[in-house]
Biopython code that builds the backbone (N, CA, C, O; Angstrom):
import numpy as np
from Bio.PDB.StructureBuilder import StructureBuilder

atoms = [
    (1, "UNK", "N", (16.452, -0.372, -6.156)),
    (1, "UNK", "CA", (15.156, -0.266, -6.364)),
    (1, "UNK", "C", (14.252, -1.662, -6.049)),
    (1, "UNK", "O", (14.616, -2.817, -6.270)),
    (2, "UNK", "N", (13.219, -1.303, -5.580)),
    (2, "UNK", "CA", (12.059, -2.358, -5.218)),
    (2, "UNK", "C", (10.899, -2.313, -5.945)),
    (2, "UNK", "O", (10.363, -1.208, -6.029)),
    (3, "UNK", "N", (10.338, -3.319, -6.536)),
    (3, "UNK", "CA", (9.016, -3.226, -6.977)),
    (3, "UNK", "C", (8.196, -4.746, -6.555)),
    (3, "UNK", "O", (8.646, -5.890, -6.597)),
    (4, "UNK", "N", (7.127, -4.362, -6.232)),
    (4, "UNK", "CA", (6.244, -5.540, -5.780)),
    (4, "UNK", "C", (4.698, -5.275, -6.163)),
    (4, "UNK", "O", (4.159, -4.169, -6.144)),
    (5, "UNK", "N", (4.135, -6.401, -6.487)),
    (5, "UNK", "CA", (2.749, -6.436, -6.542)),
    (5, "UNK", "C", (1.884, -7.210, -5.621)),
    (5, "UNK", "O", (2.356, -8.168, -5.008)),
    (6, "UNK", "N", (0.692, -6.869, -5.490)),
    (6, "UNK", "CA", (-0.062, -7.580, -4.215)),
    (6, "UNK", "C", (-1.469, -7.528, -4.903)),
    (6, "UNK", "O", (-1.725, -6.662, -5.740)),
    (7, "UNK", "N", (-2.419, -8.537, -4.502)),
    (7, "UNK", "CA", (-3.602, -8.590, -4.541)),
    (7, "UNK", "C", (-4.156, -9.427, -5.724)),
    (7, "UNK", "O", (-3.269, -10.170, -6.144)),
    (8, "UNK", "N", (-5.274, -9.555, -6.375)),
    (8, "UNK", "CA", (-6.167, -8.532, -5.822)),
    (8, "UNK", "C", (-7.005, -8.897, -4.497)),
    (8, "UNK", "O", (-7.243, -10.064, -4.184)),
    (9, "UNK", "N", (-7.432, -7.775, -3.744)),
    (9, "UNK", "CA", (-8.152, -7.902, -2.339)),
    (9, "UNK", "C", (-9.437, -7.697, -2.652)),
    (9, "UNK", "O", (-9.726, -7.093, -3.685)),
    (10, "UNK", "N", (-10.331, -8.146, -1.851)),
    (10, "UNK", "CA", (-11.765, -8.077, -1.611)),
    (10, "UNK", "C", (-12.336, -7.505, -0.476)),
    (10, "UNK", "O", (-13.535, -7.266, -0.329)),
    (11, "UNK", "N", (-11.390, -7.283, 0.365)),
    (11, "UNK", "CA", (-11.720, -6.743, 1.646)),
    (11, "UNK", "C", (-10.610, -5.921, 2.241)),
    (11, "UNK", "O", (-9.448, -6.059, 1.857)),
    (12, "UNK", "N", (-10.985, -5.005, 3.246)),
    (12, "UNK", "CA", (-9.824, -4.327, 3.872)),
    (12, "UNK", "C", (-8.884, -5.156, 4.380)),
    (12, "UNK", "O", (-9.261, -6.284, 4.697)),
    (13, "UNK", "N", (-7.373, -4.767, 4.581)),
    (13, "UNK", "CA", (-6.252, -5.443, 5.219)),
    (13, "UNK", "C", (-5.019, -4.937, 4.871)),
    (13, "UNK", "O", (-4.884, -3.928, 4.179)),
    (14, "UNK", "N", (-4.092, -5.605, 5.329)),
    (14, "UNK", "CA", (-2.597, -5.124, 4.967)),
    (14, "UNK", "C", (-2.096, -6.025, 3.898)),
    (14, "UNK", "O", (-2.583, -7.151, 3.804)),
    (15, "UNK", "N", (-1.037, -5.575, 2.973)),
    (15, "UNK", "CA", (-0.562, -6.653, 2.170)),
    (15, "UNK", "C", (0.480, -7.077, 2.909)),
    (15, "UNK", "O", (0.842, -6.492, 3.930)),
    (16, "UNK", "N", (1.040, -8.137, 2.438)),
    (16, "UNK", "CA", (2.245, -8.853, 3.099)),
    (16, "UNK", "C", (3.466, -7.691, 2.977)),
    (16, "UNK", "O", (3.584, -6.917, 2.027)),
    (17, "UNK", "N", (4.274, -7.746, 4.064)),
    (17, "UNK", "CA", (5.345, -6.804, 3.966)),
    (17, "UNK", "C", (6.258, -7.064, 3.162)),
    (17, "UNK", "O", (6.255, -8.207, 2.705)),
    (18, "UNK", "N", (7.200, -6.237, 2.772)),
    (18, "UNK", "CA", (8.214, -6.177, 1.760)),
    (18, "UNK", "C", (9.620, -5.714, 2.331)),
    (18, "UNK", "O", (9.745, -4.516, 2.586)),
    (19, "UNK", "N", (10.681, -6.568, 2.550)),
    (19, "UNK", "CA", (11.777, -6.193, 3.082)),
    (19, "UNK", "C", (12.327, -5.376, 1.706)),
    (19, "UNK", "O", (12.342, -5.976, 0.632)),
    (20, "UNK", "N", (12.692, -4.236, 1.784)),
    (20, "UNK", "CA", (13.276, -3.424, 0.708)),
    (20, "UNK", "C", (14.889, -3.695, 0.616)),
    (20, "UNK", "O", (15.533, -3.652, -0.432)),
    (21, "UNK", "N", (15.376, -3.960, 1.818)),
    (21, "UNK", "CA", (16.827, -4.415, 1.857)),
    (21, "UNK", "C", (17.641, -2.854, 2.014)),
    (21, "UNK", "O", (18.304, -2.585, 3.016)),
    (22, "UNK", "N", (17.460, -1.866, 0.816)),
    (22, "UNK", "CA", (18.398, -0.935, 0.852)),
    (22, "UNK", "C", (17.660, 0.333, 1.496)),
    (22, "UNK", "O", (18.182, 1.447, 1.541)),
    (23, "UNK", "N", (16.707, 0.110, 1.865)),
    (23, "UNK", "CA", (15.913, 1.233, 2.498)),
    (23, "UNK", "C", (15.379, 2.176, 1.553)),
    (23, "UNK", "O", (15.625, 3.305, 1.977)),
    (24, "UNK", "N", (14.777, 2.216, 0.495)),
    (24, "UNK", "CA", (14.638, 3.548, -0.284)),
    (24, "UNK", "C", (13.919, 4.638, 0.323)),
    (24, "UNK", "O", (13.271, 4.503, 1.361)),
    (25, "UNK", "N", (14.011, 5.546, -0.213)),
    (25, "UNK", "CA", (13.407, 6.965, 0.413)),
    (25, "UNK", "C", (12.310, 7.389, -0.504)),
    (25, "UNK", "O", (11.579, 8.271, -0.054)),
    (26, "UNK", "N", (12.079, 6.993, -1.558)),
    (26, "UNK", "CA", (10.934, 7.727, -2.468)),
    (26, "UNK", "C", (10.250, 6.274, -2.606)),
    (26, "UNK", "O", (10.818, 5.187, -2.705)),
    (27, "UNK", "N", (8.849, 6.566, -2.585)),
    (27, "UNK", "CA", (7.862, 5.447, -2.897)),
    (27, "UNK", "C", (6.876, 6.074, -3.825)),
    (27, "UNK", "O", (6.417, 7.216, -3.839)),
    (28, "UNK", "N", (6.653, 4.987, -4.642)),
    (28, "UNK", "CA", (5.288, 5.104, -5.454)),
    (28, "UNK", "C", (4.355, 3.907, -5.284)),
    (28, "UNK", "O", (4.709, 2.729, -5.249)),
    (29, "UNK", "N", (3.119, 4.376, -5.186)),
    (29, "UNK", "CA", (1.934, 3.372, -4.782)),
    (29, "UNK", "C", (1.042, 3.667, -6.097)),
    (29, "UNK", "O", (0.815, 4.801, -6.518)),
    (30, "UNK", "N", (0.520, 2.335, -6.747)),
    (30, "UNK", "CA", (-0.559, 2.678, -7.712)),
    (30, "UNK", "C", (-1.620, 1.516, -7.190)),
    (30, "UNK", "O", (-1.365, 0.367, -6.828)),
    (31, "UNK", "N", (-2.684, 2.085, -7.258)),
    (31, "UNK", "CA", (-3.844, 1.335, -6.823)),
    (31, "UNK", "C", (-4.704, 1.053, -8.010)),
    (31, "UNK", "O", (-5.050, 2.056, -8.634)),
    (32, "UNK", "N", (-5.139, -0.150, -8.472)),
    (32, "UNK", "CA", (-6.016, -0.560, -9.607)),
    (32, "UNK", "C", (-7.473, -1.046, -8.823)),
    (32, "UNK", "O", (-7.394, -1.996, -8.044)),
    (33, "UNK", "N", (-8.555, -0.500, -9.001)),
    (33, "UNK", "CA", (-9.758, -1.068, -8.599)),
    (33, "UNK", "C", (-10.505, -1.528, -9.637)),
    (33, "UNK", "O", (-10.384, -1.047, -10.763)),
    (34, "UNK", "N", (-11.334, -2.489, -9.357)),
    (34, "UNK", "CA", (-12.556, -2.926, -10.261)),
    (34, "UNK", "C", (-13.703, -2.935, -9.489)),
    (34, "UNK", "O", (-13.594, -2.852, -8.266)),
    (35, "UNK", "N", (-14.996, -3.042, -10.119)),
    (35, "UNK", "CA", (-16.137, -3.100, -9.353)),
    (35, "UNK", "C", (-16.843, -1.948, -8.993)),
    (35, "UNK", "O", (-17.965, -1.994, -8.490)),
    (36, "UNK", "N", (-15.990, -0.508, -9.323)),
    (36, "UNK", "CA", (-16.454, 0.621, -8.960)),
    (36, "UNK", "C", (-17.001, 0.910, -7.393)),
    (36, "UNK", "O", (-18.134, 1.275, -7.081)),
    (37, "UNK", "N", (-15.849, 0.637, -6.486)),
    (37, "UNK", "CA", (-16.245, 0.781, -5.206)),
    (37, "UNK", "C", (-16.633, 2.320, -4.941)),
    (37, "UNK", "O", (-16.175, 3.241, -5.618)),
    (38, "UNK", "N", (-17.402, 2.462, -4.031)),
    (38, "UNK", "CA", (-17.738, 3.863, -3.544)),
    (38, "UNK", "C", (-17.048, 4.306, -2.562)),
    (38, "UNK", "O", (-17.060, 5.522, -2.370)),
    (39, "UNK", "N", (-16.246, 3.419, -1.660)),
    (39, "UNK", "CA", (-15.173, 4.002, -0.783)),
    (39, "UNK", "C", (-14.045, 2.881, -0.876)),
    (39, "UNK", "O", (-14.098, 1.652, -0.890)),
    (40, "UNK", "N", (-13.072, 3.741, -0.932)),
    (40, "UNK", "CA", (-11.627, 2.871, -0.978)),
    (40, "UNK", "C", (-10.640, 4.001, -0.535)),
    (40, "UNK", "O", (-10.420, 5.067, -1.110)),
    (41, "UNK", "N", (-10.043, 3.467, 0.745)),
    (41, "UNK", "CA", (-8.957, 4.382, 1.400)),
    (41, "UNK", "C", (-7.682, 3.283, 1.669)),
    (41, "UNK", "O", (-7.873, 2.158, 2.133)),
    (42, "UNK", "N", (-6.589, 3.722, 1.361)),
    (42, "UNK", "CA", (-5.238, 2.998, 1.497)),
    (42, "UNK", "C", (-4.244, 4.057, 2.142)),
    (42, "UNK", "O", (-4.350, 5.282, 2.202)),
    (43, "UNK", "N", (-3.419, 3.358, 2.525)),
    (43, "UNK", "CA", (-2.051, 4.086, 3.393)),
    (43, "UNK", "C", (-0.865, 3.311, 2.889)),
    (43, "UNK", "O", (-1.012, 2.168, 2.458)),
    (44, "UNK", "N", (0.320, 3.913, 2.934)),
    (44, "UNK", "CA", (1.488, 3.369, 3.007)),
    (44, "UNK", "C", (2.066, 3.301, 4.523)),
    (44, "UNK", "O", (1.838, 4.199, 5.335)),
    (45, "UNK", "N", (2.769, 2.247, 4.797)),
    (45, "UNK", "CA", (3.226, 2.008, 6.352)),
    (45, "UNK", "C", (4.382, 1.472, 5.946)),
    (45, "UNK", "O", (4.584, 0.799, 4.936)),
    (46, "UNK", "N", (5.283, 1.870, 6.950)),
    (46, "UNK", "CA", (6.744, 1.305, 7.262)),
    (46, "UNK", "C", (7.028, 0.794, 8.579)),
    (46, "UNK", "O", (6.281, 1.088, 9.512)),
    (47, "UNK", "N", (8.069, 0.031, 8.749)),
    (47, "UNK", "CA", (8.608, -0.417, 10.013)),
    (47, "UNK", "C", (10.049, -0.659, 9.821)),
    (47, "UNK", "O", (10.567, -0.952, 8.743)),
    (48, "UNK", "N", (10.673, -0.510, 10.973)),
    (48, "UNK", "CA", (12.208, -0.833, 11.010)),
    (48, "UNK", "C", (12.633, -2.168, 11.759)),
    (48, "UNK", "O", (13.795, -2.512, 11.976)),
    (49, "UNK", "N", (11.561, -2.810, 12.092)),
    (49, "UNK", "CA", (11.740, -4.205, 12.781)),
    (49, "UNK", "C", (12.238, -5.293, 11.583)),
    (49, "UNK", "O", (11.917, -5.218, 10.397)),
    (50, "UNK", "N", (13.126, -6.348, 12.213)),
    (50, "UNK", "CA", (13.454, -7.401, 11.430)),
    (50, "UNK", "C", (12.263, -7.908, 10.636)),
    (50, "UNK", "O", (11.111, -7.745, 11.038)),
    (51, "UNK", "N", (12.597, -8.598, 9.369)),
    (51, "UNK", "CA", (11.320, -9.210, 8.841)),
    (51, "UNK", "C", (10.564, -10.293, 9.672)),
    (51, "UNK", "O", (9.339, -10.406, 9.709)),
    (52, "UNK", "N", (11.449, -11.058, 10.320)),
    (52, "UNK", "CA", (10.964, -12.118, 11.070)),
    (52, "UNK", "C", (10.277, -11.792, 12.283)),
    (52, "UNK", "O", (9.657, -12.688, 12.856)),
    (53, "UNK", "N", (10.303, -10.524, 12.797)),
    (53, "UNK", "CA", (9.806, -10.412, 14.355)),
    (53, "UNK", "C", (8.483, -9.616, 14.068)),
    (53, "UNK", "O", (8.287, -8.927, 13.066)),
    (54, "UNK", "N", (7.621, -9.816, 15.090)),
    (54, "UNK", "CA", (6.403, -8.929, 15.059)),
    (54, "UNK", "C", (6.791, -7.587, 14.803)),
    (54, "UNK", "O", (7.711, -7.083, 15.447)),
    (55, "UNK", "N", (6.121, -6.903, 13.843)),
    (55, "UNK", "CA", (6.551, -5.478, 13.463)),
    (55, "UNK", "C", (5.666, -4.403, 13.913)),
    (55, "UNK", "O", (4.466, -4.659, 14.012)),
    (56, "UNK", "N", (6.106, -3.209, 14.205)),
    (56, "UNK", "CA", (5.282, -1.985, 14.648)),
    (56, "UNK", "C", (5.485, -1.147, 13.183)),
    (56, "UNK", "O", (6.540, -0.783, 12.665)),
    (57, "UNK", "N", (4.167, -0.982, 12.731)),
    (57, "UNK", "CA", (3.779, -0.353, 11.588)),
    (57, "UNK", "C", (3.312, 1.368, 11.795)),
    (57, "UNK", "O", (2.429, 1.723, 12.576)),
    (58, "UNK", "N", (4.004, 2.181, 11.038)),
    (58, "UNK", "CA", (3.992, 3.583, 11.296)),
    (58, "UNK", "C", (2.993, 3.848, 9.842)),
    (58, "UNK", "O", (3.042, 3.162, 8.821)),
    (59, "UNK", "N", (2.284, 4.790, 10.038)),
    (59, "UNK", "CA", (1.695, 5.292, 8.638)),
    (59, "UNK", "C", (2.745, 6.419, 8.197)),
    (59, "UNK", "O", (3.198, 7.332, 8.887)),
    (60, "UNK", "N", (3.005, 6.108, 6.868)),
    (60, "UNK", "CA", (4.026, 7.027, 5.945)),
    (60, "UNK", "C", (3.263, 8.110, 5.261)),
    (60, "UNK", "O", (3.723, 9.247, 5.159)),
    (61, "UNK", "N", (2.156, 7.777, 4.815)),
    (61, "UNK", "CA", (1.477, 8.441, 3.667)),
    (61, "UNK", "C", (0.398, 9.043, 4.055)),
    (61, "UNK", "O", (-0.101, 9.800, 3.222)),
    (62, "UNK", "N", (-0.228, 8.924, 5.265)),
    (62, "UNK", "CA", (-1.676, 9.323, 5.623)),
    (62, "UNK", "C", (-2.646, 8.649, 4.765)),
    (62, "UNK", "O", (-2.239, 8.044, 3.773)),
    (63, "UNK", "N", (-4.034, 8.698, 5.082)),
    (63, "UNK", "CA", (-4.952, 8.055, 4.339)),
    (63, "UNK", "C", (-5.211, 8.638, 2.952)),
    (63, "UNK", "O", (-5.460, 9.840, 2.857)),
    (64, "UNK", "N", (-5.166, 7.838, 1.845)),
    (64, "UNK", "CA", (-5.186, 8.156, 0.531)),
    (64, "UNK", "C", (-6.629, 7.753, -0.022)),
    (64, "UNK", "O", (-6.849, 6.583, -0.335)),
    (65, "UNK", "N", (-7.381, 8.511, -0.110)),
    (65, "UNK", "CA", (-8.939, 8.206, -0.922)),
    (65, "UNK", "C", (-8.541, 7.825, -2.350)),
    (65, "UNK", "O", (-7.838, 8.575, -3.027)),
    (66, "UNK", "N", (-8.990, 6.671, -2.793)),
    (66, "UNK", "CA", (-8.780, 6.435, -4.041)),
    (66, "UNK", "C", (-9.981, 6.863, -4.778)),
    (66, "UNK", "O", (-11.100, 6.511, -4.403)),
    (67, "UNK", "N", (-9.773, 7.695, -5.929)),
    (67, "UNK", "CA", (-10.831, 8.598, -6.497)),
    (67, "UNK", "C", (-11.188, 7.813, -8.120)),
    (67, "UNK", "O", (-11.923, 8.395, -8.917)),
    (68, "UNK", "N", (-10.681, 6.707, -8.387)),
    (68, "UNK", "CA", (-10.943, 6.134, -9.439)),
    (68, "UNK", "C", (-10.164, 4.868, -10.060)),
    (68, "UNK", "O", (-9.166, 4.396, -9.513)),
    (69, "UNK", "N", (-10.622, 4.448, -11.055)),
    (69, "UNK", "CA", (-10.287, 3.014, -11.271)),
    (69, "UNK", "C", (-8.536, 2.726, -11.268)),
    (69, "UNK", "O", (-7.965, 1.640, -11.159)),
    (70, "UNK", "N", (-8.041, 3.852, -11.398)),
    (70, "UNK", "CA", (-6.483, 3.924, -11.480)),
    (70, "UNK", "C", (-6.127, 4.947, -10.692)),
    (70, "UNK", "O", (-6.650, 6.011, -11.022)),
    (71, "UNK", "N", (-5.286, 4.997, -9.595)),
    (71, "UNK", "CA", (-5.017, 5.921, -8.734)),
    (71, "UNK", "C", (-3.522, 5.639, -8.215)),
    (71, "UNK", "O", (-3.097, 4.506, -7.991)),
    (72, "UNK", "N", (-2.707, 6.946, -8.038)),
    (72, "UNK", "CA", (-1.367, 6.651, -7.738)),
    (72, "UNK", "C", (-0.852, 7.798, -6.906)),
    (72, "UNK", "O", (-1.038, 8.969, -7.237)),
    (73, "UNK", "N", (-0.248, 7.465, -5.901)),
    (73, "UNK", "CA", (0.503, 8.424, -5.063)),
    (73, "UNK", "C", (2.099, 8.272, -4.652)),
    (73, "UNK", "O", (2.716, 7.217, -4.799)),
    (74, "UNK", "N", (2.574, 9.275, -4.208)),
    (74, "UNK", "CA", (3.836, 9.341, -4.028)),
    (74, "UNK", "C", (4.420, 9.751, -2.430)),
    (74, "UNK", "O", (3.851, 10.677, -1.852)),
    (75, "UNK", "N", (5.492, 9.080, -1.786)),
    (75, "UNK", "CA", (5.896, 9.346, -0.664)),
    (75, "UNK", "C", (7.502, 9.779, -0.653)),
    (75, "UNK", "O", (8.306, 8.948, -1.076)),
    (76, "UNK", "N", (7.894, 10.829, -0.264)),
    (76, "UNK", "CA", (9.306, 11.088, -0.501)),
    (76, "UNK", "C", (9.933, 11.418, 0.937)),
    (76, "UNK", "O", (9.294, 11.835, 1.903)),
    (77, "UNK", "N", (11.167, 11.178, 0.897)),
    (77, "UNK", "CA", (12.094, 11.515, 2.103)),
    (77, "UNK", "C", (11.660, 10.596, 3.150)),
    (77, "UNK", "O", (11.703, 11.054, 4.292)),
    (78, "UNK", "N", (11.322, 9.607, 3.029)),
    (78, "UNK", "CA", (10.701, 8.443, 4.070)),
    (78, "UNK", "C", (11.636, 7.282, 3.952)),
    (78, "UNK", "O", (11.124, 6.239, 3.545)),
    (79, "UNK", "N", (13.086, 7.268, 4.271)),
    (79, "UNK", "CA", (13.710, 6.093, 4.329)),
    (79, "UNK", "C", (13.391, 4.970, 5.227)),
    (79, "UNK", "O", (13.580, 5.148, 6.430)),
    (80, "UNK", "N", (12.840, 3.601, 4.729)),
    (80, "UNK", "CA", (12.410, 2.899, 5.338)),
    (80, "UNK", "C", (12.869, 1.395, 4.811)),
    (80, "UNK", "O", (13.065, 1.191, 3.613)),
    (81, "UNK", "N", (13.025, 0.344, 5.831)),
    (81, "UNK", "CA", (13.398, -0.858, 5.426)),
    (81, "UNK", "C", (12.115, -1.730, 5.208)),
    (81, "UNK", "O", (12.254, -2.404, 4.187)),
    (82, "UNK", "N", (10.903, -1.943, 5.830)),
    (82, "UNK", "CA", (10.100, -2.749, 5.503)),
    (82, "UNK", "C", (8.654, -1.963, 5.237)),
    (82, "UNK", "O", (8.257, -1.157, 6.078)),
    (83, "UNK", "N", (8.023, -2.184, 4.248)),
    (83, "UNK", "CA", (6.810, -1.408, 3.674)),
    (83, "UNK", "C", (5.822, -2.540, 3.551)),
    (83, "UNK", "O", (6.038, -3.751, 3.512)),
    (84, "UNK", "N", (4.639, -1.843, 3.497)),
    (84, "UNK", "CA", (3.267, -2.740, 3.351)),
    (84, "UNK", "C", (2.116, -1.537, 2.962)),
    (84, "UNK", "O", (2.247, -0.383, 3.369)),
    (85, "UNK", "N", (1.309, -1.848, 2.363)),
    (85, "UNK", "CA", (0.249, -1.115, 2.064)),
    (85, "UNK", "C", (-1.044, -1.596, 2.618)),
    (85, "UNK", "O", (-1.404, -2.745, 2.360)),
    (86, "UNK", "N", (-1.797, -0.789, 3.382)),
    (86, "UNK", "CA", (-2.744, -1.076, 4.145)),
    (86, "UNK", "C", (-4.126, -0.533, 3.546)),
    (86, "UNK", "O", (-4.356, 0.673, 3.458)),
    (87, "UNK", "N", (-5.039, -1.539, 3.135)),
    (87, "UNK", "CA", (-6.214, -0.990, 2.651)),
    (87, "UNK", "C", (-7.164, -0.905, 3.737)),
    (87, "UNK", "O", (-7.601, -1.939, 4.244)),
    (88, "UNK", "N", (-7.594, 0.477, 4.220)),
    (88, "UNK", "CA", (-8.249, 0.439, 5.470)),
    (88, "UNK", "C", (-9.813, 0.703, 5.247)),
    (88, "UNK", "O", (-10.615, 0.638, 6.178)),
    (89, "UNK", "N", (-10.161, 0.994, 3.976)),
    (89, "UNK", "CA", (-11.660, 0.865, 3.720)),
    (89, "UNK", "C", (-11.863, 0.325, 2.316)),
    (89, "UNK", "O", (-10.992, 0.575, 1.483)),
    (90, "UNK", "N", (-12.892, -0.368, 1.980)),
    (90, "UNK", "CA", (-13.369, -0.951, 0.717)),
    (90, "UNK", "C", (-14.664, -1.542, 0.673)),
    (90, "UNK", "O", (-14.938, -2.688, 1.031)),
    (91, "UNK", "N", (-15.696, -0.409, 0.063)),
    (91, "UNK", "CA", (-17.087, -0.911, 0.161)),
    (91, "UNK", "C", (-17.867, -0.504, -0.960)),
    (91, "UNK", "O", (-17.301, 0.268, -1.734)),
    (92, "UNK", "N", (-18.952, -0.819, -1.208)),
    (92, "UNK", "CA", (-19.694, -0.260, -2.308)),
    (92, "UNK", "C", (-19.368, -1.108, -3.647)),
    (92, "UNK", "O", (-18.612, -2.071, -3.770)),
    (93, "UNK", "N", (-20.170, -0.456, -4.612)),
    (93, "UNK", "CA", (-19.750, -1.046, -5.853)),
    (93, "UNK", "C", (-20.654, -2.279, -6.094)),
    (93, "UNK", "O", (-21.735, -2.559, -5.576)),
    (94, "UNK", "N", (-19.848, -3.008, -7.114)),
    (94, "UNK", "CA", (-20.288, -4.469, -7.632)),
    (94, "UNK", "C", (-19.225, -5.179, -7.376)),
    (94, "UNK", "O", (-18.299, -5.029, -8.173)),
    (95, "UNK", "N", (-19.039, -6.047, -6.347)),
    (95, "UNK", "CA", (-17.884, -7.022, -5.847)),
    (95, "UNK", "C", (-16.466, -6.241, -6.154)),
    (95, "UNK", "O", (-15.688, -6.682, -7.000)),
    (96, "UNK", "N", (-16.198, -5.064, -5.411)),
    (96, "UNK", "CA", (-15.152, -4.323, -5.703)),
    (96, "UNK", "C", (-13.713, -5.102, -5.373)),
    (96, "UNK", "O", (-13.671, -5.791, -4.353)),
    (97, "UNK", "N", (-12.708, -5.014, -6.101)),
    (97, "UNK", "CA", (-11.442, -5.555, -5.784)),
    (97, "UNK", "C", (-10.166, -4.427, -5.976)),
    (97, "UNK", "O", (-10.188, -3.471, -6.750)),
    (98, "UNK", "N", (-9.214, -4.751, -5.190)),
    (98, "UNK", "CA", (-8.046, -3.715, -5.400)),
    (98, "UNK", "C", (-6.932, -4.390, -5.463)),
    (98, "UNK", "O", (-6.630, -5.291, -4.681)),
    (99, "UNK", "N", (-6.136, -3.926, -6.559)),
    (99, "UNK", "CA", (-4.807, -4.512, -6.748)),
    (99, "UNK", "C", (-3.785, -3.412, -6.324)),
    (99, "UNK", "O", (-4.135, -2.234, -6.257)),
    (100, "UNK", "N", (-2.429, -3.845, -6.019)),
    (100, "UNK", "CA", (-1.579, -2.736, -5.479)),
    (100, "UNK", "C", (-0.224, -3.016, -6.141)),
    (100, "UNK", "O", (0.305, -4.122, -6.248)),
    (101, "UNK", "N", (0.233, -1.886, -6.551)),
    (101, "UNK", "CA", (1.920, -2.182, -7.273)),
    (101, "UNK", "C", (2.449, -0.956, -6.213)),
    (101, "UNK", "O", (1.822, -0.006, -5.744)),
    (102, "UNK", "N", (3.900, -1.384, -6.029)),
    (102, "UNK", "CA", (4.719, -0.727, -5.302)),
    (102, "UNK", "C", (5.950, -0.562, -5.625)),
    (102, "UNK", "O", (6.591, -1.611, -5.698)),
    (103, "UNK", "N", (6.697, 0.723, -5.922)),
    (103, "UNK", "CA", (7.862, 0.955, -6.307)),
    (103, "UNK", "C", (8.825, 1.859, -5.310)),
    (103, "UNK", "O", (8.501, 3.019, -5.053)),
    (104, "UNK", "N", (9.842, 1.357, -4.845)),
    (104, "UNK", "CA", (10.789, 2.185, -3.956)),
    (104, "UNK", "C", (12.089, 2.369, -4.645)),
    (104, "UNK", "O", (12.639, 1.470, -5.280)),
    (105, "UNK", "N", (12.569, 3.588, -4.496)),
    (105, "UNK", "CA", (13.868, 3.888, -4.947)),
    (105, "UNK", "C", (14.846, 4.766, -4.061)),
    (105, "UNK", "O", (15.981, 5.024, -4.464)),
]
sb = StructureBuilder()
sb.init_structure("model")
sb.init_model(0)
sb.init_chain("A")
sb.init_seg("    ")
for serial, (resi, resn, name, xyz) in enumerate(atoms, 1):
    if name == "N":
        sb.init_residue(resn, " ", resi, " ")
    sb.init_atom(name, np.array(xyz, "f"), 0.0, 1.0, " ", f" {name:<3s}", serial, name[0])
structure = sb.get_structure()
């Protein structure tokens, strides 16, 4: 099992990659927002490249529109060694922030 936390973030961008080691195939991502953003979109991305090499990231979850201050989504049957969460949009509200929690099994 792999567990990581990232953030808080105040702008779009990708989290640091996590080398899961054992290549979990089930993933849960929890997003916590503050500042009531009007737009927040994230996606889970994965790569098979070595951690030290430039990585090629693939979208594993599709875009996930965050609909409240606490949002969770799951991705199943996607064994992958390296993961990251990419915040693709964050705007509106009052100084919005995004924190990310990841668990893979």
